[in-house]
C-alpha positions in Angstrom: -2.3 -36.7 -22.4 -1.1 -38.1 -19.2 0.3 -35.5 -16.5 -2.1 -32.9 -17.5 -3.0 -30.2 -14.7 -6.8 -30.2 -14.1 -8.6 -26.8 -14.8 -8.9 -26.6 -11.0 -5.3 -27.1 -10.7 -5.8 -29.7 -7.7 -2.7 -31.7 -8.6 0.9 -31.4 -10.3 1.7 -33.7 -12.8 4.0 -36.3 -11.7 6.9 -35.4 -14.0 6.7 -31.8 -12.4 6.9 -33.1 -9.0 9.8 -35.3 -9.9 11.7 -32.7 -11.6 11.2 -30.3 -8.4 12.4 -33.0 -6.0 15.4 -33.4 -8.1 16.2 -30.0 -8.1 15.7 -29.8 -4.4 18.1 -32.6 -3.9 20.7 -31.0 -6.2 20.4 -27.5 -4.5 20.7 -29.0 -1.1 23.7 -30.9 -2.1 25.5 -27.8 -3.4 24.4 -25.4 -0.8 24.8 -27.8 1.9 21.6 -27.0 3.5 17.9 -28.5 2.9 16.1 -26.4 0.1 12.4 -27.0 -0.3 11.0 -26.0 -3.5 7.5 -27.7 -3.1 5.0 -26.4 -0.5 4.0 -28.4 2.4 0.7 -30.6 2.2 -0.7 -28.2 5.1 0.4 -25.4 3.1 -2.4 -22.9 2.4 -2.2 -19.9 0.5 -4.8 -17.9 2.0 -2.8 -18.1 5.3 0.2 -16.5 3.7 -2.2 -13.5 2.6 -3.0 -12.8 6.3 0.7 -12.0 7.3 1.6 -8.7 8.0 4.0 -6.7 5.6 6.1 -6.0 9.0 6.9 -9.7 8.9 9.1 -9.2 6.2 12.5 -7.1 5.6 12.3 -4.2 3.3 13.7 -0.8 3.0 12.3 1.9 5.2 11.0 4.1 2.2 9.1 0.6 1.0 7.7 -0.1 4.5 6.5 3.7 5.2 4.8 4.0 1.6 2.8 0.6 2.1 1.9 1.9 5.5 0.8 5.1 4.4 -1.4 3.4 1.5 -2.8 1.2 4.0 -1.1 -2.1 2.7 -1.0 -3.9 6.0 -1.2 -7.7 4.8 0.5 -9.5 1.9 -3.3 -9.8 0.8 -3.5 -6.0 0.5 -0.5 -5.9 -1.5 -1.3 -8.6 -4.0 -4.6 -6.8 -5.1 -2.5 -3.8 -6.3 -1.2 -3.6 -9.7 2.2 -2.2 -10.5 0.5 0.9 -11.8 -1.4 1.6 -8.4 1.8 0.6 -6.4 4.0 3.2 -8.5 1.1 5.8 -7.8 1.9 5.7 -4.2 3.9 9.1 -3.2 7.6 7.9 -2.8 7.1 4.5 -4.2 10.0 3.7 -6.9 11.3 1.1 -9.2 13.4 -0.3 -6.5 10.3 -0.4 -3.9 8.6 -2.4 -6.8 11.6 -4.6 -7.0 11.5 -5.4 -3.1 7.7 -6.3 -3.1 8.0 -8.5 -6.0 11.0 -10.3 -4.4 8.8 -10.6 -1.1 6.0 -12.2 -3.3 7.7 -14.7 -5.4 8.9 -17.2 -2.8 5.1 -17.6 -2.2 4.1 -18.1 -6.1 2.1 -14.8 -5.8 2.3 -11.8 -7.9 0.7 -8.4 -8.1 -2.8 -7.5 -9.5 -4.5 -10.7 -8.1 -8.3 -10.6 -7.8 -8.9 -12.5 -4.2 -12.6 -13.4 -3.8 -13.7 -12.4 -0.4 -10.4 -10.6 0.5 -12.3 -7.6 2.6 -14.1 -10.5 4.6 -11.1 -12.4 5.3 -9.3 -9.2 6.4 -12.0 -8.1 8.7 -12.4 -11.7 10.1 -8.8 -12.0 10.9 -8.8 -8.5 12.6 -11.8 -9.4 14.6 -10.1 -12.6 15.7 -6.8 -10.9 16.5 -8.6 -8.4 18.7 -10.7 -11.1 20.4 -7.5 -13.4 21.0 
């Protein structure tokens, strides 16, 4: 079958790419601004994981809950499950909705198993301190 996605997810079938481009074009015309649904060629998902939670708009309640739970980076957040987040004191359904909204544009979700996350996080922290 043509257009199959290989198991390694290396490429997107042409028909999906075409559909995404058409949708981008239609949304751009309707909204009067450029809309980009497909990531740039140099987009690296692991770079998003190293963005701090303070880079995103969220309620004070959600921000404080995450800070108290030592969730500093997006990578820290996506490793947690909904149940783990809801177990954080004062973290509620509205907070859960906020974090899901933050993750959605990047194609990320809760409960991800990120290989080498502790090493990536520590290395990033070390480089930030040296820099």
